[in-house]
N, C-alpha and C positions, 0 to 999 in steps of 0.2 A: 611320650614327649619326643622321642627320637623319630617316630613315624611322622609326627606333625612337622618337624624340621625338614625331613626328606620331601614331603609333599609340597611344602612352601618353597623349597629350593627349586624343585622341578617346575612349579607353576611360575616362579619368577623368571626362569630361563625361557620358558615357552612364551610368556608375555613379552619379554624383551625381543625375541625373534619375531613375533607378530608385529610389534612396533616397528622394527627395522624394515619389515617388508613394505610398509606404507611410505617410507621415506624415499624421496626422489634421489636416485643415485647419480652422482656426478663426481668430478675429480676431487672435490672438497669433502663430500659426505662418505665416499667409499671407505677410506681408512677409519673414519669415525664409526661407521656401522660395523666394520670388522672388529674393531676394538671393543665395542659395546657387546657384541655377541660373545666374544671370547671371555670378557669379564663376567657377564651375566651367567654364562653356563659353567664357568670354572667352579662355582659354589657346588654344583652337582657333583663334579669330579672330586673335589676336596672331601665332601661329605661321604662319598662312597669309599674313599681311601681310609677314612677314619674307622670304618666298620671292621 
């Protein structure tokens, strides 16, 4: 079960980054993209700390 959670967290972070790469960057979207990437990839960091 732990392995499945790790894989899902990594995939979610990767998918979020791929999604952000297709968004047009401007003064409005830049902070939103940055926040989305930080939020989506923080699950990977939290999960690694729990080990």
